[in-house]
VOPAGU-2260 file (C-alpha; in pm, 1 decimal, decimal comma):
REM VOPAGU-2260
SITE   aa  ch    i         X         Y         Z
SITE  UNK   A    0   -1017,2    4000,5    1018,0
SITE  UNK   A    1    -854,9    3944,9     684,3
SITE  UNK   A    2    -520,4    3785,8     614,9
SITE  UNK   A    3    -345,9    3763,0     288,0
SITE  UNK   A    4     -70,7    3501,1     216,4
SITE  UNK   A    5     137,1    3469,4     -87,5
SITE  UNK   A    6     366,8    3179,5    -198,1
SITE  UNK   A    7     550,7    3061,6    -496,7
SITE  UNK   A    8     833,5    3300,9    -549,6
SITE  UNK   A    9    1180,2    3194,2    -628,8
SITE  UNK   A   10    1473,9    3235,0    -870,1
SITE  UNK   A   11    1466,0    3147,6   -1239,2
SITE  UNK   A   12    1664,0    3222,1   -1550,7
SITE  UNK   A   13    1555,0    3454,3   -1825,7
SITE  UNK   A   14    1270,5    3294,0   -2013,6
SITE  UNK   A   15    1161,0    3080,9   -1724,1
SITE  UNK   A   16     823,6    3051,8   -1557,1
SITE  UNK   A   17     683,8    3084,0   -1205,7
SITE  UNK   A   18     337,9    3066,1   -1057,5
SITE  UNK   A   19     256,4    3272,5    -761,7
SITE  UNK   A   20     -31,8    3183,8    -528,9
SITE  UNK   A   21    -232,3    3395,6    -281,6
SITE  UNK   A   22    -496,8    3303,8     -37,8
SITE  UNK   A   23    -726,5    3556,7     120,8
SITE  UNK   A   24    -842,9    3436,6     463,5
SITE  UNK   A   25   -1168,9    3604,4     574,9
SITE  UNK   A   26   -1464,7    3444,5     750,7
SITE  UNK   A   27   -1705,4    3652,6     548,2
SITE  UNK   A   28   -1519,3    3635,2     213,7
SITE  UNK   A   29   -1802,6    3490,2      13,8
SITE  UNK   A   30   -2044,3    3762,9     148,4
SITE  UNK   A   31   -1860,3    4032,9     -46,5
SITE  UNK   A   32   -1735,9    4123,9    -381,0
SITE  UNK   A   33   -1367,3    4185,9    -385,2
SITE  UNK   A   34   -1097,3    4362,2    -594,9
SITE  UNK   A   35    -787,5    4147,7    -606,3
SITE  UNK   A   36    -452,1    4232,1    -741,8
SITE  UNK   A   37     -87,8    4152,5    -780,1
SITE  UNK   A   38     168,2    4433,3    -725,6
SITE  UNK   A   39     547,4    4437,4    -738,6
SITE  UNK   A   40     823,6    4651,5    -611,3
SITE  UNK   A   41    1190,5    4642,1    -719,2
SITE  UNK   A   42    1454,6    4803,9    -501,6
SITE  UNK   A   43    1465,5    5183,1    -557,0
SITE  UNK   A   44    1152,4    5172,8    -768,3
SITE  UNK   A   45     786,8    5263,9    -705,2
SITE  UNK   A   46     537,8    4993,7    -651,8
SITE  UNK   A   47     372,3    4876,8    -977,4
SITE  UNK   A   48      33,6    4720,5   -1026,0
SITE  UNK   A   49      79,9    4412,0   -1233,1
SITE  UNK   A   50    -272,4    4273,7   -1263,9
SITE  UNK   A   51    -619,8    4292,9   -1103,4
SITE  UNK   A   52    -930,9    4081,3   -1113,5
SITE  UNK   A   53   -1280,2    4112,6    -985,0
SITE  UNK   A   54   -1380,8    3829,7    -755,7
SITE  UNK   A   55   -1716,4    3814,5    -949,2
SITE  UNK   A   56   -1513,1    3701,2   -1249,6
SITE  UNK   A   57   -1515,0    4026,8   -1451,8
SITE  UNK   A   58   -1234,5    4051,0   -1712,3
SITE  UNK   A   59    -888,8    4054,4   -1567,6
SITE  UNK   A   60    -642,8    4339,1   -1641,4
SITE  UNK   A   61    -274,3    4333,6   -1687,8
SITE  UNK   A   62     -15,9    4607,9   -1699,0
SITE  UNK   A   63     137,1    4670,8   -2040,7
SITE  UNK   A   64     484,3    4563,3   -1895,1
SITE  UNK   A   65     352,8    4207,6   -1841,9
SITE  UNK   A   66      71,5    4172,0   -2091,6
SITE  UNK   A   67      94,0    3856,6   -2286,4
SITE  UNK   A   68     343,6    3706,0   -2045,7
SITE  UNK   A   69     161,2    3713,5   -1702,0
SITE  UNK   A   70    -190,9    3586,0   -1631,4
SITE  UNK   A   71    -402,6    3655,3   -1321,8
SITE  UNK   A   72    -667,5    3411,3   -1231,2
SITE  UNK   A   73    -880,3    3286,7    -950,2
SITE  UNK   A   74    -883,7    2934,0    -816,6
SITE  UNK   A   75   -1193,9    2723,2    -784,4
SITE  UNK   A   76   -1192,8    2828,6    -422,0
SITE  UNK   A   77   -1267,6    3196,0    -488,3
SITE  UNK   A   78   -1043,7    3314,5    -211,6
SITE  UNK   A   79    -747,3    3198,3    -398,7
SITE  UNK   A   80    -559,5    3401,3    -659,2
SITE  UNK   A   81    -276,0    3302,3    -894,6
SITE  UNK   A   82     -25,4    3485,9   -1108,0
SITE  UNK   A   83     111,6    3269,7   -1389,7
SITE  UNK   A   84     433,6    3431,5   -1505,6
SITE  UNK   A   85     599,2    3313,2   -1829,1
SITE  UNK   A   86     892,3    3436,4   -2042,7
SITE  UNK   A   87    1037,2    3607,4   -1734,2
SITE  UNK   A   88    1284,5    3887,1   -1778,0
SITE  UNK   A   89    1544,7    4028,2   -1540,6
SITE  UNK   A   90    1336,8    4346,3   -1515,2
SITE  UNK   A   91    1063,1    4132,7   -1358,5
SITE  UNK   A   92    1283,9    4089,1   -1053,4
SITE  UNK   A   93    1096,8    4230,4    -757,7
SITE  UNK   A   94     905,1    4158,4    -441,0
SITE  UNK   A   95     554,1    4054,7    -544,6
SITE  UNK   A   96     257,3    4135,2    -323,3
SITE  UNK   A   97    -103,5    4010,1    -328,8
SITE  UNK   A   98    -362,6    4264,2    -224,1
SITE  UNK   A   99    -731,3    4254,0    -168,7
SITE  UNK   A  100   -1003,0    4503,8    -101,6
SITE  UNK   A  101   -1373,8    4513,9     -87,7
SITE  UNK   A  102   -1506,7    4609,7    -428,4
SITE  UNK   A  103   -1500,1    4990,1    -443,4
SITE  UNK   A  104   -1849,5    5129,4    -429,6
SITE  UNK   A  105   -1898,3    5389,8    -697,5
SITE  UNK   A  106   -1568,0    5286,0    -858,3
SITE  UNK   A  107   -1445,9    4974,1   -1041,2
SITE  UNK   A  108   -1174,5    4719,1   -1012,3
SITE  UNK   A  109    -918,2    4820,5   -1272,0
SITE  UNK   A  110    -555,5    4905,0   -1306,5
SITE  UNK   A  111    -640,3    5262,1   -1208,3
SITE  UNK   A  112    -837,8    5170,8    -888,3
SITE  UNK   A  113    -681,8    5392,3    -619,0
SITE  UNK   A  114    -451,5    5191,0    -409,4
SITE  UNK   A  115    -617,4    5264,1     -75,9
SITE  UNK   A  116    -906,3    5042,6    -193,6
SITE  UNK   A  117    -665,3    4754,4    -154,2
SITE  UNK   A  118    -690,1    4734,0     225,9
SITE  UNK   A  119    -527,5    4403,4     290,8
SITE  UNK   A  120    -176,6    4300,3     181,5
SITE  UNK   A  121      37,2    3995,2     200,8
SITE  UNK   A  122     392,9    3991,1     321,6
SITE  UNK   A  123     525,5    3953,0     -25,3
SITE  UNK   A  124     716,9    3683,3    -209,4
SITE  UNK   A  125    1048,5    3746,3    -389,1
SITE  UNK   A  126    1096,0    3678,3    -763,0
SITE  UNK   A  127    1449,7    3687,0    -897,6
SITE  UNK   A  128    1509,7    3646,3   -1273,6
SITE  UNK   A  129    1883,2    3607,6   -1371,4
SITE  UNK   A  130    2018,6    3672,3   -1717,9
């Protein structure tokens, strides 16, 4: 059984920073390679993939909308995931979700990896950026 738990959301002003954290709880976590990602969804908008990273440490990828401002990383405990968010803008306001999936066989862990490969989702953490 796999559980994903996010934390770290909150309210900041434009230009501020937040750090989101995520833990993937799975008894066999270290036995597999994972594709990990941060997604967000604002009210009335489609879910957007913000960043992804391969648990083996392959290069992280960030959506153009956050590139240069957000950074996805893994913790020393490989089942932890972070999203460092700097220079926040009001348009970054959304519910942020952490998602994990077993590394897709025959595919790769990128911003284009089909969403069904992310089998496990957290409950979300709200980020609100005021102007």
